[in-house]
C-alpha positions as CSV (number, residue, x, y, z in Angstrom):
1,X,-162.6,125.4,118.3
2,X,-159.9,123.7,120.5
3,X,-157.6,123.6,117.6
4,X,-157.4,127.3,118.2
5,X,-156.5,127.1,122.0
6,X,-154.8,123.9,122.1
7,X,-153.1,124.3,118.7
8,X,-149.8,126.1,120.1
9,X,-149.6,124.0,123.2
10,X,-149.9,120.3,121.8
11,X,-147.1,122.2,118.6
12,X,-145.1,122.9,121.5
13,X,-145.3,119.8,123.4
14,X,-144.6,117.8,120.1
15,X,-141.5,119.9,119.2
16,X,-140.3,119.7,122.3
17,X,-140.4,115.9,122.3
18,X,-139.2,116.0,119.3
19,X,-136.0,118.0,120.1
20,X,-135.0,115.8,123.6
21,X,-135.5,112.9,120.8
22,X,-133.2,114.2,118.5
23,X,-130.9,115.1,121.1
24,X,-130.3,110.9,122.7
25,X,-130.3,109.8,118.9
26,X,-127.2,112.4,118.1
27,X,-125.7,111.7,121.9
28,X,-126.2,107.8,121.2
29,X,-124.2,108.1,117.9
30,X,-121.7,110.8,118.2
31,X,-120.2,108.7,121.5
32,X,-117.2,106.8,121.8
33,X,-117.8,103.3,121.5
34,X,-114.1,102.7,122.9
35,X,-115.1,101.5,126.4
36,X,-112.4,99.9,128.3
37,X,-111.6,99.5,132.2
38,X,-110.8,103.0,133.2
39,X,-113.6,104.6,131.7
40,X,-116.2,102.2,133.2
41,X,-115.0,103.4,136.8
42,X,-116.6,105.5,138.9
43,X,-115.9,108.9,138.7
44,X,-114.0,110.3,142.5
45,X,-111.5,113.1,141.2
46,X,-109.5,110.6,139.2
47,X,-109.0,108.7,142.3
48,X,-109.4,104.8,142.1
49,X,-112.3,103.9,143.8
50,X,-111.9,101.7,146.9
51,X,-114.9,100.1,149.0
52,X,-118.3,99.8,148.5
53,X,-120.1,102.2,146.7
54,X,-123.2,102.3,149.3
55,X,-121.2,103.9,152.6
56,X,-123.0,105.9,155.5
57,X,-122.0,109.1,155.3
58,X,-122.8,112.2,158.2
59,X,-125.8,114.3,156.6
60,X,-125.8,116.9,158.9
61,X,-122.8,118.1,157.5
62,X,-125.2,118.8,153.9
63,X,-127.3,120.2,156.2
64,X,-125.9,122.9,157.8
65,X,-124.6,123.5,153.4
66,X,-127.9,123.7,153.1
67,X,-128.6,125.9,155.6
68,X,-126.2,128.2,155.1
69,X,-127.5,128.7,151.0
70,X,-131.2,129.4,152.6
71,X,-129.7,132.1,154.7
72,X,-126.8,133.8,152.5
73,X,-130.2,133.9,149.6
74,X,-131.7,136.1,152.1
75,X,-129.0,137.8,152.8
76,X,-128.7,138.8,149.1
77,X,-131.9,140.5,149.6
78,X,-130.8,142.8,152.4
79,X,-128.3,144.8,150.3
80,X,-130.7,146.0,147.6
81,X,-133.0,146.9,150.5
82,X,-130.5,148.7,151.7
83,X,-129.7,150.8,148.5
84,X,-132.6,152.1,147.5
85,X,-134.0,153.1,150.8
86,X,-133.5,155.9,151.4
87,X,-135.5,156.9,147.7
88,X,-138.1,154.2,149.3
89,X,-139.0,156.2,152.2
90,X,-139.1,159.2,151.0
91,X,-141.1,158.1,147.7
92,X,-145.0,159.0,147.8
93,X,-146.1,158.4,151.2
94,X,-144.1,155.4,151.6
95,X,-142.7,156.7,155.0
96,X,-142.3,154.1,157.4
97,X,-143.4,151.3,155.2
98,X,-140.2,149.8,153.6
99,X,-138.8,149.5,157.1
100,X,-141.8,147.7,158.5
101,X,-141.8,145.4,155.7
102,X,-138.0,144.8,156.4
103,X,-138.7,143.8,159.8
104,X,-141.1,141.4,159.1
105,X,-138.8,139.7,156.2
106,X,-135.8,139.9,159.0
107,X,-138.2,138.3,161.9
108,X,-139.2,135.8,159.2
109,X,-135.4,135.0,158.8
110,X,-134.7,134.6,162.9
111,X,-137.8,132.7,163.4
112,X,-136.1,130.1,161.1
113,X,-133.1,130.7,162.8
114,X,-134.6,130.1,165.9
115,X,-136.4,127.4,164.7
116,X,-133.3,125.5,162.8
117,X,-131.1,126.3,166.4
118,X,-134.0,124.8,168.6
119,X,-134.1,121.4,166.6
120,X,-130.0,120.8,167.1
121,X,-129.4,121.7,163.1
122,X,-126.8,123.7,164.1
123,X,-124.6,121.6,166.1
124,X,-121.6,119.9,165.0
125,X,-121.7,116.7,166.7
């Protein structure tokens, strides 16, 4: 009885493992075997690497970039809402519900911005 329910799941797990193993074997068989010095270097945009690989970097730039991406993606949600707002507010008694819904969304967005600002993640130095 269990085979009826879990048979497709087990089949999918076995097939995905076989596919992954086949991909690894094919990559091993088809890769070039000529390992010369330049091929073993760390890739740094065509620049010959110098110094040690474990260097300190300023994490704040990455945090600012992630916050930018987060707010940028949230701003993308505003455009479709603005396009269909008139249709939503006039549809079947919706009234102010779409506006209130977007106000809640913007409120959460502003709370996140205030939190990041208060924490000091938006300062450059």
